[in-house]
C-alpha positions in Angstrom: 11.7 8.8 31.8 8.2 8.1 33.5 6.9 10.9 32.3 8.4 10.5 28.6 5.8 7.2 27.8 3.4 7.8 25.4 -0.3 6.6 26.5 -2.0 4.0 25.7 -4.4 4.9 22.6 -7.8 4.7 24.4 -9.9 2.4 21.6 -12.4 5.0 20.1 -15.1 4.2 17.4 -13.0 5.8 14.6 -9.9 4.3 15.5 -9.6 1.2 12.5 -7.4 -1.8 13.6 -4.8 -2.0 11.2 -2.6 -5.5 9.3 -3.6 -8.5 11.1 -6.6 -7.5 13.4 -8.4 -6.0 9.7 -8.4 -10.0 8.6 -9.1 -10.8 11.8 -12.2 -8.2 12.3 -13.2 -9.4 8.6 -13.5 -13.1 9.5 -15.4 -12.6 12.5 -18.1 -11.0 10.8 -18.4 -13.4 8.1 -18.2 -16.5 10.5 -20.4 -15.0 13.6 -23.0 -13.6 10.7 -22.7 -17.3 9.5 -23.6 -18.3 12.4 -26.2 -17.1 14.2 -28.5 -16.4 10.8 -27.4 -20.3 10.2 -29.4 -20.2 14.0 -31.9 -18.7 13.2 -33.0 -20.6 9.9 -32.3 -23.5 11.9 -34.6 -22.8 14.5 -37.5 -21.8 11.7 -36.9 -24.7 9.4 -37.7 -27.0 13.5 -40.9 -24.8 13.7 -42.4 -25.1 10.4 -40.8 -27.9 8.9 -39.5 -27.1 6.0 -36.7 -29.3 5.4 -33.3 -26.8 5.6 -34.7 -24.3 3.3 -34.5 -21.5 6.4 -31.1 -22.9 7.3 -29.8 -21.8 3.8 -31.2 -18.2 3.7 -30.6 -17.4 7.2 -26.7 -18.4 6.3 -26.2 -16.7 2.9 -27.8 -13.3 4.8 -25.7 -13.8 7.8 -22.9 -14.1 4.9 -24.1 -10.6 3.8 -24.3 -9.0 6.6 -21.1 -9.4 6.9 -19.7 -8.3 3.9 -22.5 -5.3 4.8 -20.5 -4.9 8.3 -16.7 -5.5 7.0 -17.1 -3.1 3.9 -18.8 -0.4 6.6 -16.4 -1.1 9.3 -13.2 -1.5 7.4 -13.7 0.1 3.9 -12.3 3.0 3.5 -10.8 5.6 6.9 -11.3 8.4 6.0 
């Protein structure tokens, strides 16, 4: 009865999300990277008055960083 139930997983660092969880994780890494680094680029644009160049570079760097995080985190589980 109550003793037959399996306790829920603690969610350690080696646990990988499954199914839709992997998709949401990948999407959040990509969008988060674009937003954070795009905002940093926007701040640099206003500081140096570069006319949007730094924002574009920041967005591209954010996408690249998001892809790297997705591959590291969700690549192939060992």
